Each structure stands twice: as C-alpha cells, then as structure tokens.
N, C-alpha and C positions, 0 to 999 in steps of 0.2 A: 620645416618645423611644423607646418600645419598638418601634415600627415600624422605625426606623432600625437598632436592634439586631438585629431579626429579618432585616432585609435584608442585612446584612453578615456573618451568621454563615456560617462556611465548613463545609461538609459534605464528608467525605471521599467520593470517588467509588467507592472500592474497600473491601471488607470487611476484607481481610487481604492478606498477602504472596502467598499462593497465587492469589488473584483477580487480582492485578496480573500475576503470571507467566503465568496462563492468557490474559489479555488480550494480553500481548506475544507469546505463541506464535501466537495467532489472527492478529494483525496481521502477523507475520513470514511466516506461511504465505500470507496474502493477497498480500503483496508478492512473495513468491517465485514464486507462481503467475502473477501479472501480469507479472513480469519474463521468465519463460520464454514466456508467450504473446506478449509483445512480440518476442522473438527469433524465434519461429515465424512470426508475421505479417510481420516484415521479410524473412525468408528466403523466404517464399511470394511476397512482392512482387518480390524480386530474380529468383527463378526464373521467375515470370510475365513479368517484362520481358525476361529473357535468352532465353527460348524464344519469345517473342512470342505467348503463348497466354493467353486470359482464363480464370483458374482461379476461377470463381465471381464474383469482382470484378476490376475493372481494377487494374493494379499500383499506381497512385496511391492507390486506395482502400485497398489493403492497407498501404501506408505510413502513410497517415493513421490507420488503425486501430492500427497498432504504435505510433505516437506517443501516441494516447489511452490505450492500455493502459500504455504506459511511464510516463506521468504518474501513472496510478493506482498503479503499482508504487512510484514515488517517494513518494507519499503514505503508503503502508503502511509503507515502510521508515523514513520520517521520524517516523511515530507510534511505532515501536519505539525509535528513538534518543532521542526526547524523553521517553518513558515510563522508559527506563533511566536517563537523566540526571536527571530531576527526582525520581524515586521512589527513587533509589539502588540499583537493581538491577544487580548485577555481571553481566558477560557470561559469566563462566566457570562460573556456577552451573547 
C-alpha cells in the first residue's frame, strides 16, 4: 500500500510564487521572440516571391519556416496562459 501512496503523492513543480513568475516571464519572452521571427520570416517570403529573387531559401521555404516558428510561438503563449490560470497569477502584477 505504501507503493501506491508514494506513486500518487503530488509534488509542487515550483518553490514559490517568484519561481512561477520567473517561469512565466521566460515563456512569454520565448513566445514573443518566436512571434516576431514568424512575422519576419513571412515578410521575407513575401518579398522574395514579389521580387522573384531567392534570398537564401525559396519563398515557400520561408513560409514553411514561418509556420513552424509560429506554432512554437503558440506553444509559448499557451504555457503562459495555462500557468496564469492554474496557478492563480494575475496578469496585472
């Protein structure tokens, strides 16, 4: 019976509120950087296609890179939203 008790004990992933806020800031920064990189990659893809010049990669590759980085931005922002919701951190602090 002690094995089951040890199995289902819940450990807190963070030490205190400051640790949670630091994690939220880090994930928010990651999401913001990925979001801006997505916009830049999409703009380079549009410019590359409009000018009909290969800028390092083909324009389709720039768009695919923008999609991948955009998905990473969504992951970072979702982590922030879930952490704020589940851990009760207000956005105004």
